Each structure stands twice: as C-alpha cells, then as structure tokens.
C-alpha positions in Angstrom: 0.0 0.0 0.0 1.5 3.4 -0.9 0.7 7.0 0.0 -0.2 9.0 -3.1 0.5 12.7 -3.6 -3.0 13.7 -2.3 -2.4 11.9 1.1 -4.6 8.9 0.2 -3.5 5.3 0.4 -3.7 3.2 -2.7 -2.4 -0.2 -3.7 -3.2 -3.6 -5.0 -4.8 -4.7 -1.7 -8.6 -4.5 -1.7 -9.7 -1.7 0.6 -13.1 -1.4 2.3 -12.9 2.4 2.2 -10.8 5.3 1.0 -8.5 6.7 3.7 -6.9 10.1 4.0 -4.1 11.6 6.1 -4.9 14.8 7.9 -3.1 16.8 5.2 -4.7 14.8 2.4 -8.1 15.2 4.0 -7.5 19.0 4.3 -6.5 19.2 0.6 -9.4 17.0 -0.5 -12.0 19.0 1.5 -10.6 22.5 0.8 -10.0 23.3 4.4 -6.9 23.8 6.6 -5.1 20.9 8.2 -5.7 22.6 11.6 -9.5 22.3 10.9 -9.1 18.5 10.3 -7.0 18.2 13.4 -9.6 20.0 15.5 -12.3 17.7 14.2 -10.0 14.7 15.1 -9.6 16.0 18.7 -13.3 16.6 19.0 -14.0 13.0 18.0 -15.8 13.8 14.7 -13.9 10.9 12.9 -14.8 7.9 15.0 -13.1 5.4 12.6 -9.9 7.3 12.3 -6.8 5.4 13.3 -3.0 6.1 13.4 -0.8 4.2 11.0 2.6 2.7 11.8 4.3 6.1 11.3 2.0 7.8 13.8 -0.1 9.6 11.1 -3.9 9.7 11.4 -5.8 7.8 8.7 -9.3 9.2 8.3 -11.9 7.3 6.3 -13.6 9.4 3.6 -17.0 8.3 5.0 -16.0 10.0 8.3 -15.1 13.2 6.6 -18.5 13.3 4.8 -20.4 12.3 8.0 -18.7 15.2 9.9 -19.9 17.7 7.3 -16.7 18.1 5.3 -17.2 18.1 1.5 -14.7 15.6 0.1 -13.1 16.2 -3.3 -13.3 20.0 -2.9 -9.7 20.9 -3.7 -8.0 23.6 -1.6 -6.6 26.8 -2.9 -3.7 26.3 -0.5 -0.3 25.1 -1.8 0.6 21.6 -0.9 2.6 21.1 2.3 4.4 18.2 3.6 2.8 16.4 6.5 4.8 16.6 9.7 4.7 13.7 12.2 2.9 14.4 15.4 5.5 12.7 17.6 2.8 10.4 19.2 3.4 6.7 19.2 0.1 5.3 20.2 -0.4 3.3 17.0 -3.9 1.9 16.4 -5.7 4.2 18.8 -8.8 6.0 17.9 -9.4 9.7 18.0 -10.9 10.7 21.4 -13.1 13.8 22.0 -11.3 16.8 23.5 -13.7 18.5 25.9 -11.9 21.8 25.7 -12.1 22.0 21.9 -15.7 20.8 21.9 -16.6 23.4 24.6 -14.9 26.1 22.7 -16.6 25.2 19.4 -20.0 25.2 21.2 -19.2 28.6 22.8 -18.1 30.0 19.5 -21.3 28.9 17.8 -23.3 30.4 20.7 -21.5 33.7 20.3 -22.1 33.7 16.5 -25.8 33.2 17.1 -25.8 36.0 19.6 -24.0 38.3 17.2 -26.5 37.5 14.4 -29.4 38.1 16.8 -27.9 41.5 17.8 -27.3 42.5 14.2 -30.8 41.6 13.3 -32.2 43.6 16.2 -30.1 46.6 15.4 -31.2 46.4 11.8 -34.9 46.2 12.8 -34.5 49.1 15.2 -32.8 51.2 12.6 -35.7 50.4 10.2 -38.3 51.2 12.8 -36.7 54.6 13.5 -36.3 55.4 9.9 -39.9 54.6 9.0 -41.5 57.5 10.9 -38.8 60.0 9.6 -39.4 58.8 6.1 -43.2 59.0 6.5 -42.9 62.5 7.9 -40.7 63.6 5.0 -43.0 62.1 2.4 -46.1 63.8 4.1 -44.3 67.2 4.1 -43.6 66.9 0.4 -47.2 65.9 -0.3 -48.5 68.8 1.7 -46.3 71.3 -0.2 -47.6 69.9 -3.5 -51.2 70.3 -2.3 -50.6 73.8 -1.1 -49.1 74.8 -4.4 -52.2 73.3 -6.2 -54.5 75.3 -3.9 -52.5 78.5 -4.4 -52.5 78.0 -8.2 -56.3 77.4 -8.1 -56.8 80.6 -6.1 -54.6 82.6 -8.4 -56.4 81.3 -11.4 -59.8 82.3 -9.8 -58.5 85.8 -9.0 -57.1 86.3 -12.5 -60.4 85.1 -14.0 -62.3 87.5 -11.8 -60.1 90.4 -12.8 -60.4 89.6 -16.5 -64.2 89.4 -16.2 -64.3 92.7 -14.5 -62.3 94.3 -17.3 -64.4 92.9 -20.1 -67.8 93.4 -18.4 -67.5 96.1 -15.7 -71.1 96.0 -14.6 -71.3 92.3 -14.4 -69.0 91.8 -11.4 -71.4 93.6 -9.1 -74.5 91.7 -10.3 -73.7 88.7 -8.1 -73.5 90.8 -4.9 -76.8 92.8 -5.3 -79.2 89.9 -5.3 
C-alpha cells in the first residue's frame, strides 16, 4: 500500500474504504489541516486510526459524515505532512472536551452576534420609517398647497379679467 500525492493510500490490496491523512483530507476537502486536526480532537472521525508512522488515517466516510465536503480541492499550496510525535499506533481519536466546549461557545457567540445585528437592523428600520413618512407627508402637503394657491390665483385672474371685459357684471352677483 502506498501513499499517493493527495495523502490517500492506494495499492493492490482491496480496501473497504478510502483513507486520507490529515493533510490529504484537508486538501481534498478544501480546508486547513488545523480544521481537520480540531475535528479529530473533537472526535468527529470515530473510525480514524493512526498508522505505523503515527499519522492519522481518516476514512472518507467519516469526513462526509462530519460535514466536510470531500473532493473540494483547496486553494492552498501543498505542504508536507509533519509527524505528530505520538506513538500510540492503532488508537482511535478521542473527544477533546476543551475543543468541543470552545466550538460550542463560538457557535453560541455567533448566534448572539447574528441576533444582535438583526435587532439593530430592525431598530434602525423602525426609527427610519417615521422619519421617512414625515418627510413624504411634508412633500405631499407642499404639493397640495401649491395646487391650492394656483387654483386661487387662477380664480383671481379670471375674476379680474371678467371685471375688465364686463365692468357692470362683477357687481350683479352681490346685489341679489
């Protein structure tokens, strides 16, 4: 069995599932190696085991089950995988309470931040609405006043013109 350039093992032996090293999984999923290592420590890859050299071997099925999209190449340049220095070959990844607690706290803070942003946006919209309505109403009132003034001016001009053309006719309406 040989390690290919993507960090996956291949060979003539029949394999039940495709395995990736941490670096290979990171490249395949388009994430950082640190993200894969955090998921390992948090126990998201229950079938991951260490090989004879002390490198984690992560089944592709575990990557997919943990929410990583396999076969999404990374934009990052390839880096060589460094040994971890651990020698507990064949052990499975165990959950790390500190990392899991931090991840939970971080998700909680992100939800709080989203809620605060939404509330601030709603408050700004609520405050802006009365100001916008007042401005629109003031503009509408100005237009109505100008129409009324034009109507009155038209009436006055018409009355003046009638008085000039028929001087005795203007007083007929008031004598009755």
